[in-house]
C-alpha positions in Angstrom: -63.1 100.8 72.6 -65.8 103.2 72.4 -65.9 102.7 76.2 -62.5 104.0 76.8 -63.0 107.1 74.3 -65.8 108.2 76.2 -64.4 107.4 79.6 -61.1 109.4 78.3 -63.4 112.4 77.2 -65.1 112.3 80.3 -62.0 112.2 82.5 -60.8 115.3 80.3 -64.1 117.2 80.7 -63.9 116.5 84.5 -60.5 118.1 84.6 -61.6 121.0 83.0 -64.5 121.6 85.4 -62.0 121.1 88.0 -59.5 123.8 86.6 -62.6 126.1 86.6 -63.2 125.5 90.5 -60.2 126.2 91.1 -60.0 129.2 89.0 -62.9 130.5 90.5 -61.8 130.1 94.1 -58.8 132.2 93.4 -61.2 135.1 92.6 -61.7 137.4 95.5 -65.3 138.1 96.4 -66.5 140.2 99.6 -65.5 137.8 102.1 -61.7 136.8 102.9 -61.0 133.2 101.8 -57.3 131.5 102.4 -57.6 129.9 99.1 -56.9 133.9 97.7 -53.4 132.9 98.6 -53.0 129.7 97.0 -51.1 131.4 94.0 -49.1 133.6 95.8 -45.1 132.8 96.3 -42.8 134.3 98.8 -39.1 134.5 98.2 -38.0 132.4 101.1 -34.1 132.1 101.7 -33.7 132.7 98.1 -36.2 130.3 96.8 -39.6 130.8 95.8 -42.0 129.1 98.0 -45.7 128.8 98.2 -47.3 131.1 101.0 -49.3 127.9 102.1 -46.2 126.2 103.1 -44.8 129.1 105.2 -47.9 129.9 107.2 -51.3 128.9 108.8 -54.3 131.1 108.1 -57.6 132.0 109.8 -60.6 134.0 109.3 -61.7 135.3 112.4 -64.1 137.8 110.8 -65.9 137.9 107.2 -62.9 140.4 105.9 -60.0 139.4 108.2 -57.4 137.0 107.7 -54.8 136.5 110.1 -51.4 134.9 108.7 -49.4 133.0 111.4 -45.7 132.1 109.7 -44.1 128.9 111.1 -40.7 130.6 110.8 -41.1 134.2 112.2 -37.7 135.2 110.3 -39.8 134.9 107.2 -42.3 137.6 108.5 -40.8 140.5 106.5 -40.5 138.4 103.4 -44.1 137.3 103.4 -45.2 140.6 104.2 -43.7 142.2 101.2 -44.8 139.3 99.1 -48.4 140.3 100.3 -48.1 143.9 99.7 -46.7 143.2 96.0 -49.2 141.1 95.2 -52.6 142.3 93.2 -54.8 141.4 95.8 -55.4 145.1 97.0 -54.2 143.9 100.8 -52.4 146.1 103.1 -51.0 143.6 105.7 -50.0 145.0 109.1 -47.5 142.9 111.4 -47.6 142.6 115.0 -44.3 140.6 115.5 -46.4 137.4 115.5 -48.8 137.5 113.0 -49.7 139.3 109.9 -53.4 140.7 110.1 -55.1 141.6 106.6 -58.4 143.4 106.2 -59.7 143.0 103.0 -60.8 146.3 101.6 -64.7 146.6 100.5 -65.2 145.8 96.5 -66.6 148.8 94.8 -69.2 147.9 92.3 -66.8 148.7 89.4 -64.3 146.1 91.0 -67.5 143.4 91.1 -68.2 144.1 87.7 -64.2 143.4 86.4 -64.4 140.3 88.7 -67.8 138.7 86.7 -66.1 139.7 83.6 -62.9 137.6 85.1 -65.2 135.0 86.0 -67.2 134.7 82.7 -64.0 134.5 81.0 -62.7 131.8 83.0 -65.9 129.8 82.4 -65.8 130.1 78.8 -62.2 128.5 79.0 -63.6 125.7 80.9 -66.5 125.3 78.2 -64.2 125.4 75.5 -62.0 122.9 77.2 -65.0 120.6 77.4 -65.7 121.2 73.7 -62.4 120.3 72.7 -62.6 117.1 74.6 -65.5 116.2 72.6 -64.2 117.2 69.2 -61.5 114.6 69.9 -63.2 112.2 71.1 -65.9 112.5 68.1 -63.2 112.4 65.7 -62.1 109.2 67.1 -65.5 107.8 67.0 -65.8 108.7 63.4 -62.4 107.5 62.5 -63.6 104.0 64.3 -66.8 103.7 62.0 -64.6 104.7 58.7 -62.2 102.0 59.5 -65.2 99.4 59.8 -64.0 98.9 63.3 -67.8 99.7 64.7 -71.2 99.8 63.2 -72.6 103.3 62.3 -75.6 102.4 64.6 -72.7 101.9 67.3 -71.1 105.2 66.1 -74.2 107.2 66.5 -75.6 105.5 70.0 -71.5 106.7 71.0 -72.1 110.2 69.8 -75.2 110.4 71.5 -73.4 109.5 75.0 -70.5 112.0 74.0 -73.4 114.9 73.7 -75.0 113.9 76.9 -71.7 113.8 78.7 -70.8 117.2 77.0 -74.2 118.9 78.1 -73.5 117.6 81.5 -70.2 119.0 82.0 -71.0 122.5 80.2 -74.2 123.2 82.5 -71.9 122.3 85.7 -69.4 125.0 84.4 -72.8 127.2 84.0 -74.1 126.6 87.4 -70.3 127.3 89.1 -70.5 130.5 87.1 -73.9 131.5 88.2 -73.0 130.8 92.0 -69.6 132.6 91.5 -71.5 135.6 90.1 -74.2 135.6 93.0 -71.1 135.4 95.3 -69.4 138.4 93.8 -72.7 140.7 93.9 -73.6 139.7 97.4 -72.7 143.0 99.4 
């Protein structure tokens, strides 16, 4: 019963950390990365389709991305979606591939991204603490109902606190790594 509660809390905390990793990967740094386009959708024959399904990506240089559409007729739709996105990219089309040279980030833009990443990290920490709170209330309920003893409840809470601390530290290290990546010129 306690093991199930702790396992469930750990699973929810793991999901919060994974969500933070995914959110961090979508934040642009100085170098070009295909994951920047993971949330971008293209109007492909009237249906919104993820760009990842319509093209392959290559990064020949640090700030350049080559997008090769599988279907050449989707080229203009992909180009329009890229131009309308908030990435600040200016795509150039040579008929076969779309080339995007990511602009150099200004100091002001870097600071904005650091604030954004800090906010996303705090959201992840809140999700971890929410998982802890629900697990702790379940443990307290077990103790109150007499299903487990107080000593066992205290031990479970200590395990829960250790689990929570580990996940919060993981989020913090991810944040520190992403901030360093953003400040790198």
